[in-house]
C-alpha positions as CSV (number, residue, x, y, z in Angstrom):
1,X,-14.0,15.3,-18.9
2,X,-15.9,16.6,-15.9
3,X,-14.6,14.9,-12.7
4,X,-15.7,15.2,-9.1
5,X,-12.6,14.5,-6.9
6,X,-13.0,13.6,-3.3
7,X,-10.3,15.7,-1.7
8,X,-8.7,14.2,1.4
9,X,-5.0,13.9,2.6
10,X,-4.2,10.9,0.4
11,X,-0.9,9.8,-1.2
12,X,-0.6,10.7,-4.9
13,X,-3.1,13.7,-4.6
14,X,-0.7,16.2,-6.2
15,X,0.4,13.9,-9.0
16,X,-3.1,12.8,-9.9
17,X,-4.5,16.4,-10.0
18,X,-1.6,17.4,-12.2
19,X,-2.5,14.6,-14.5
20,X,-6.1,15.6,-14.7
21,X,-5.3,19.3,-15.3
22,X,-2.7,18.5,-18.0
23,X,-5.4,16.4,-19.7
24,X,-7.6,19.5,-19.8
25,X,-10.1,17.8,-17.5
26,X,-12.5,20.0,-15.5
27,X,-12.0,18.9,-11.8
28,X,-14.3,19.9,-9.0
29,X,-12.7,19.3,-5.6
30,X,-15.1,18.1,-2.9
31,X,-14.1,17.8,0.7
32,X,-16.0,17.0,3.9
33,X,-14.8,16.2,7.4
34,X,-17.0,13.1,7.6
35,X,-15.9,11.5,4.3
36,X,-14.4,8.5,6.1
37,X,-17.6,7.6,8.0
38,X,-20.0,4.8,7.1
39,X,-23.1,7.0,7.8
40,X,-23.3,10.8,7.7
41,X,-26.4,12.9,6.9
42,X,-24.1,15.9,6.8
43,X,-22.0,14.4,4.0
44,X,-25.0,13.5,2.0
45,X,-26.6,16.9,2.4
46,X,-23.4,18.5,1.1
47,X,-22.8,16.2,-1.9
48,X,-26.4,15.6,-3.1
49,X,-26.9,19.1,-4.5
50,X,-23.6,19.0,-6.4
51,X,-24.5,15.7,-8.1
52,X,-28.0,16.9,-8.8
53,X,-27.1,20.2,-10.4
54,X,-23.9,19.1,-12.3
55,X,-23.1,16.3,-14.7
56,X,-19.9,14.4,-14.0
57,X,-18.3,11.8,-16.2
58,X,-17.3,10.2,-13.0
59,X,-16.4,10.8,-9.4
60,X,-13.0,9.7,-8.2
61,X,-11.3,8.9,-4.9
62,X,-8.1,7.3,-3.8
63,X,-9.4,4.4,-1.7
64,X,-13.0,3.4,-1.5
65,X,-15.6,5.3,0.5
66,X,-19.1,3.9,1.0
67,X,-20.7,7.3,1.5
68,X,-19.5,8.5,-1.9
69,X,-20.5,5.1,-3.5
70,X,-24.0,5.6,-2.1
71,X,-24.3,9.2,-3.4
72,X,-23.1,8.2,-6.8
73,X,-25.5,5.3,-7.0
74,X,-28.4,7.5,-6.1
75,X,-27.6,9.9,-9.0
76,X,-26.4,7.1,-11.4
77,X,-22.9,8.6,-11.6
78,X,-19.9,6.4,-12.2
79,X,-17.7,6.1,-9.1
80,X,-14.0,5.3,-9.8
81,X,-12.0,4.4,-6.7
82,X,-8.3,3.4,-6.8
83,X,-7.3,1.6,-3.6
84,X,-3.6,1.9,-2.6
85,X,-4.0,1.0,1.2
86,X,-4.1,-2.4,2.9
87,X,-6.1,-3.6,4.7
88,X,-9.3,-1.9,3.7
89,X,-12.3,-3.0,5.8
90,X,-14.5,-0.6,3.7
91,X,-14.3,-3.1,0.9
92,X,-16.6,-5.3,2.9
93,X,-19.4,-2.8,2.7
94,X,-22.4,-3.9,0.8
95,X,-22.1,-0.6,-1.2
96,X,-19.3,-2.2,-3.3
97,X,-22.0,-4.1,-5.2
98,X,-23.5,-0.9,-6.7
99,X,-23.2,-1.2,-10.5
100,X,-22.0,2.4,-10.6
101,X,-18.8,1.4,-8.9
102,X,-15.4,0.8,-10.6
103,X,-13.1,-0.3,-7.8
104,X,-9.4,-0.7,-8.9
105,X,-7.2,-2.7,-6.6
106,X,-3.4,-3.1,-6.8
107,X,-3.6,-6.6,-5.4
108,X,-4.8,-9.2,-8.0
109,X,-5.4,-11.8,-5.2
110,X,-8.0,-9.7,-3.6
111,X,-9.6,-8.8,-6.9
112,X,-9.9,-12.5,-7.7
113,X,-11.3,-13.2,-4.2
114,X,-14.1,-10.6,-4.6
115,X,-14.9,-11.7,-8.1
116,X,-15.2,-15.3,-7.0
117,X,-17.9,-14.1,-4.6
118,X,-19.8,-12.8,-7.6
119,X,-18.9,-9.1,-7.2
120,X,-18.1,-7.7,-10.6
121,X,-17.2,-4.2,-9.7
122,X,-13.5,-5.0,-8.8
123,X,-10.6,-4.6,-11.3
124,X,-6.9,-5.2,-11.0
125,X,-4.6,-2.3,-11.7
126,X,-1.0,-1.6,-10.6
127,X,-0.4,1.8,-9.0
128,X,0.8,4.7,-11.2
129,X,3.8,6.9,-10.5
130,X,4.9,10.3,-11.7
131,X,8.5,9.6,-12.8
132,X,8.7,12.9,-14.7
133,X,8.1,15.0,-11.6
134,X,10.6,13.0,-9.7
135,X,13.2,13.2,-12.5
136,X,12.9,17.0,-12.4
137,X,13.2,17.1,-8.6
138,X,16.4,15.0,-8.7
139,X,18.1,17.7,-10.7
140,X,17.8,20.0,-7.7
141,X,20.5,20.2,-4.9
142,X,20.0,18.0,-1.9
143,X,21.6,17.0,1.4
144,X,23.7,14.0,0.3
145,X,24.9,13.1,3.8
146,X,21.4,12.7,5.0
147,X,19.7,11.4,1.9
148,X,22.2,8.9,0.6
149,X,22.9,5.4,1.9
150,X,24.5,2.0,1.2
151,X,21.3,0.2,2.3
152,X,18.2,2.1,3.3
153,X,14.7,1.3,4.5
154,X,11.9,3.8,4.4
155,X,8.7,2.9,6.2
156,X,6.9,2.2,9.5
157,X,8.1,-0.4,12.0
158,X,4.5,-0.7,13.2
159,X,5.6,-0.7,16.8
160,X,3.7,2.4,17.8
161,X,1.7,2.5,21.0
162,X,-1.6,1.8,19.1
163,X,-0.4,-1.6,17.9
164,X,-3.6,-3.6,17.9
165,X,-2.1,-7.0,18.6
166,X,-0.5,-5.7,21.8
167,X,-3.8,-4.4,23.0
168,X,-5.3,-7.9,23.2
169,X,-6.0,-8.6,26.8
170,X,-7.6,-11.5,28.8
171,X,-6.8,-14.1,26.2
172,X,-5.6,-17.5,27.4
173,X,-2.0,-18.7,27.3
174,X,-3.1,-21.3,24.7
175,X,-4.6,-18.6,22.4
176,X,-1.5,-16.4,22.8
177,X,0.8,-19.3,22.1
178,X,-1.2,-20.4,19.1
179,X,-1.1,-16.9,17.6
180,X,2.6,-16.5,18.2
181,X,3.3,-19.9,16.6
182,X,1.1,-19.0,13.7
183,X,3.0,-15.8,13.0
184,X,6.3,-17.6,13.4
185,X,5.3,-20.1,10.8
186,X,4.0,-17.5,8.4
187,X,7.3,-15.5,8.8
188,X,9.1,-18.3,6.8
189,X,6.7,-18.2,3.9
190,X,6.6,-15.4,1.3
191,X,4.0,-15.3,-1.5
192,X,1.2,-17.1,0.3
193,X,-0.7,-16.1,3.5
194,X,-2.4,-18.7,5.6
195,X,-3.0,-16.6,8.7
196,X,-6.7,-16.0,8.1
197,X,-7.5,-19.6,7.2
198,X,-5.7,-20.9,10.3
199,X,-7.8,-18.9,12.7
200,X,-10.1,-21.5,14.2
201,X,-13.6,-20.8,15.5
202,X,-12.6,-21.2,19.2
203,X,-9.6,-18.8,18.7
204,X,-11.8,-16.2,16.9
205,X,-14.4,-16.5,19.7
206,X,-11.8,-15.8,22.3
207,X,-10.4,-12.8,20.4
208,X,-13.9,-11.4,20.0
209,X,-14.6,-11.8,23.7
210,X,-11.4,-9.8,24.3
211,X,-12.1,-6.8,22.0
212,X,-15.8,-7.0,21.2
213,X,-15.4,-5.9,17.6
214,X,-18.6,-4.2,16.3
215,X,-19.3,-4.8,12.7
216,X,-20.3,-1.8,10.6
217,X,-24.0,-1.6,9.9
218,X,-23.3,-1.8,6.1
219,X,-20.5,-4.3,6.6
220,X,-20.1,-8.0,6.0
221,X,-16.5,-8.3,7.0
222,X,-15.7,-11.7,8.6
223,X,-14.0,-11.6,12.0
224,X,-11.3,-13.8,10.6
225,X,-10.3,-11.0,8.2
226,X,-10.3,-8.4,11.0
227,X,-8.1,-10.4,13.3
228,X,-5.7,-11.6,10.6
229,X,-5.2,-8.4,8.7
230,X,-5.5,-5.7,11.3
231,X,-4.0,-7.6,14.2
232,X,-1.7,-10.5,13.1
233,X,-0.5,-9.0,9.8
234,X,0.6,-5.7,11.3
235,X,2.3,-7.4,14.3
236,X,4.1,-9.9,12.1
237,X,5.2,-7.2,9.8
238,X,6.6,-5.3,12.8
239,X,8.5,-8.3,14.0
240,X,9.8,-9.1,10.5
241,X,11.0,-5.5,9.8
242,X,12.7,-5.1,13.2
243,X,14.4,-8.5,13.1
244,X,15.4,-8.2,9.5
245,X,16.8,-4.7,9.8
246,X,18.7,-5.7,13.0
247,X,20.3,-8.6,11.1
248,X,21.2,-6.4,8.2
249,X,22.7,-3.7,10.4
250,X,25.1,-6.2,11.9
251,X,26.7,-6.8,8.5
252,X,26.1,-3.7,6.4
253,X,25.8,0.1,6.8
254,X,22.0,0.8,7.2
255,X,19.9,3.9,7.4
256,X,16.3,3.7,8.4
257,X,13.7,6.5,7.8
258,X,10.8,5.8,10.1
259,X,8.2,7.8,12.1
260,X,9.4,6.2,15.3
261,X,12.6,8.3,15.4
262,X,13.6,7.2,18.9
263,X,13.6,3.5,18.2
264,X,17.0,2.0,18.3
265,X,18.2,-0.8,16.0
266,X,21.8,-1.6,17.0
267,X,24.4,-0.4,14.4
268,X,21.7,1.2,12.2
269,X,21.2,4.9,11.9
270,X,17.7,6.0,12.6
271,X,17.1,9.2,10.5
272,X,13.5,9.7,11.6
273,X,10.6,10.4,9.2
274,X,11.5,11.5,5.7
275,X,9.3,14.0,3.9
276,X,7.3,12.1,1.3
277,X,7.5,14.6,-1.5
278,X,10.8,16.4,-1.0
279,X,13.1,13.8,0.6
280,X,12.1,10.2,-0.3
281,X,12.9,10.5,-4.0
282,X,16.5,11.4,-3.1
283,X,16.8,8.5,-0.7
284,X,15.5,6.0,-3.3
285,X,17.7,7.4,-6.0
286,X,20.9,7.7,-3.9
287,X,20.7,4.5,-1.9
288,X,22.7,1.7,-3.4
289,X,20.1,-0.8,-2.2
290,X,16.5,0.1,-1.3
291,X,14.9,-2.5,0.9
292,X,11.2,-3.3,0.8
293,X,9.5,-5.6,3.4
294,X,5.8,-5.8,2.4
295,X,3.0,-5.4,4.9
296,X,1.7,-8.9,5.3
297,X,-2.0,-7.9,4.5
298,X,-0.9,-7.2,0.9
299,X,-1.3,-10.6,-0.6
300,X,0.1,-10.4,-4.1
301,X,0.2,-6.7,-5.0
302,X,3.2,-4.5,-5.7
303,X,3.3,-1.9,-2.9
304,X,3.3,1.8,-3.7
305,X,6.7,2.0,-2.1
306,X,8.2,-0.4,-4.6
307,X,6.8,1.6,-7.6
308,X,8.2,4.8,-6.0
309,X,11.7,3.3,-5.6
310,X,11.8,2.2,-9.3
311,X,10.3,5.5,-10.5
312,X,13.3,7.2,-8.9
313,X,15.8,5.0,-10.7
314,X,16.6,3.2,-7.4
315,X,17.7,-0.4,-7.0
316,X,14.9,-2.4,-5.4
317,X,15.4,-5.5,-3.2
318,X,12.1,-6.8,-2.0
319,X,10.4,-9.9,-0.6
320,X,8.4,-11.9,-3.3
321,X,5.0,-10.6,-4.4
322,X,3.5,-12.5,-7.4
323,X,2.1,-9.4,-9.1
324,X,5.6,-8.2,-9.8
325,X,5.9,-11.0,-12.4
326,X,2.9,-9.5,-14.3
327,X,4.9,-6.4,-15.1
328,X,8.6,-6.9,-14.4
329,X,11.3,-9.5,-14.8
330,X,13.1,-10.6,-11.6
331,X,16.9,-10.1,-11.8
332,X,16.4,-7.7,-14.7
333,X,14.2,-4.9,-13.3
334,X,14.2,-5.7,-9.6
335,X,15.5,-8.4,-7.2
336,X,13.6,-10.4,-4.7
337,X,14.8,-12.4,-1.7
338,X,13.3,-15.7,-0.5
339,X,14.8,-15.9,3.1
340,X,16.9,-13.8,5.5
341,X,20.0,-15.8,4.4
342,X,19.2,-15.1,0.8
343,X,18.6,-11.4,1.6
344,X,22.0,-11.0,3.2
345,X,23.7,-12.8,0.4
346,X,22.1,-10.5,-2.2
347,X,22.9,-7.3,-0.3
348,X,26.5,-8.4,-0.2
349,X,26.5,-9.3,-3.9
350,X,24.9,-6.2,-5.2
351,X,26.9,-3.8,-3.1
352,X,30.0,-5.3,-4.7
353,X,28.7,-5.7,-8.3
354,X,27.9,-2.0,-9.0
355,X,27.5,-2.3,-12.8
356,X,25.0,-5.1,-12.5
357,X,23.1,-3.2,-9.8
358,X,22.9,0.0,-11.8
359,X,21.7,-1.8,-14.9
360,X,18.9,-3.4,-13.0
361,X,17.9,-0.1,-11.5
362,X,17.9,1.6,-14.9
363,X,15.8,-1.3,-16.5
364,X,13.2,-1.0,-13.8
365,X,13.1,2.8,-14.2
366,X,12.5,2.5,-17.9
367,X,9.7,0.0,-17.5
368,X,8.0,2.2,-14.9
369,X,8.4,5.3,-17.1
370,X,6.9,3.5,-20.1
371,X,4.2,1.3,-18.6
372,X,3.2,2.8,-15.2
373,X,2.9,6.5,-15.7
374,X,-0.4,8.2,-14.9
375,X,-1.1,8.5,-18.6
376,X,-0.6,4.7,-19.2
377,X,-2.5,3.5,-16.2
378,X,-5.5,5.9,-16.5
379,X,-5.8,5.0,-20.2
380,X,-6.4,1.5,-19.1
381,X,-8.9,2.7,-16.5
382,X,-10.8,4.8,-19.1
383,X,-10.9,1.8,-21.4
384,X,-12.7,-0.1,-18.7
385,X,-15.1,2.5,-17.4
386,X,-16.1,3.6,-20.9
């Protein structure tokens, strides 16, 4: 096949290009500094001649980009996008309705939400992983003292200086108290999010008066989505991760690998940021328990981090996400927790019961190897777009 690939610093880039090349596909890499904008004459002037002179079976990008959707629609070229990030305000661009789009989301709740609005260009698809590359890497020597752990957490604490919620100023004590109470209530519930639906009109008005959010010219994103997913979800996830990791560290040996290398969680070892390609596979493989605490804007989907852990043969302990049950068996391929008390009990249990822990990790690995390789996932994608 002849494929135009939007080349930007995305996760999975190397693995996907390797898959295309091994499939004997002809791939044209296209990059442009303004790929991420909503309006760019420079982008269009660069891509239009390419689409006009060459025939492509489809254009591909990780995540969805309205500029590329517009260009593909103009030249009646299929645009396949695979969204792995959350939240994604670009999905509220009217360009998602173009019939040339095939937008694959890893979150079935969001797919159903868009389809219920009559938008037929969205499809559910779990994220693929390259377990074969990882398996080869794991045969190489590694720093076991750094990249092994009893319990590990790899990810952001979302407590950086650009935290949007903390930038809210000039809101009333009532609004601040309402939002704090709302996040506190949501923190006790996994598997269902009520943050957006509980943002009342007066609260939204007050928040808008504080930040003056400007909708994109091609966007129909509701303000409730912006405030819930970009402000509340990230703040709540930050609170949850810090509180949960603090609680774990008081009972068990814990290593955290996070960009904020100076942040102190008592009794935990902050290892700083781990290299995505060369270090995280060893961490996932050589941690007795890999912890996942999902970003709250991911409603039902299996986060990429979870797929990566299982693709490394690691034992996964995660909060509940309903899409897991479409592909895996709880207690057989992975383990989920329902509360902080349940989490601590399961860490204690699986640290002791090594044989059971290893069997679950191996079962999850075999399922990922069989059903979630790039070959398996893209065969499903090709069946849909063709």
